[in-house]
C-alpha positions in Angstrom: 91.1 117.5 79.7 89.0 117.8 82.9 86.5 115.5 84.5 83.1 116.5 85.9 84.7 117.5 89.3 86.6 120.2 87.4 90.0 118.6 88.3 92.7 117.7 85.9 92.3 114.1 84.6 94.9 111.7 86.1 97.4 110.4 83.7 97.7 106.6 83.2 101.0 106.6 85.2 99.3 108.4 88.1 96.4 105.9 88.0 98.9 103.0 88.1 100.8 104.6 91.0 97.6 105.2 93.0 96.5 101.6 92.4 100.0 100.3 93.5 99.9 102.6 96.6 96.4 101.3 97.6 97.5 97.7 97.1 100.6 98.2 99.2 98.5 99.9 101.9 96.1 96.9 101.9 99.0 94.5 102.2 100.4 96.4 105.1 97.0 96.5 106.9 96.5 92.8 106.3 100.0 92.0 107.7 99.4 94.2 110.7 96.1 92.5 111.4 97.7 89.1 111.1 100.4 90.0 113.5 98.2 91.9 115.9 98.1 90.6 119.5 94.7 91.1 121.3 94.9 93.6 124.2 93.6 91.0 126.6 96.7 88.8 125.9 99.2 91.6 126.4 97.8 93.0 129.7 97.5 91.0 132.8 96.5 92.0 136.2 99.5 92.5 138.4 98.9 93.5 142.0 100.1 96.9 142.8 101.6 96.6 146.3 103.2 100.0 146.5 100.5 101.2 148.8 101.5 98.5 151.3 105.0 99.8 151.6 103.8 103.3 152.4 101.7 102.0 155.4 103.4 101.5 158.8 
C-alpha cells in the first residue's frame, strides 16, 4: 500500500501518534507563549560605571 508520494501509507497507530504529538506540541507552544515575559520587561537600562573607575 503506497500513497501518491510513493511512501508507505501510515498505519492507524502512526496517524494517532502523530496527531497526539502535534497536539502536545501545540499545548507546549501555547503554555510557553502564556508564560513568556516580553524582553522590554526583562531588560532595564543600568548605567555602566566601570569606565569611571578606570579614569584618574
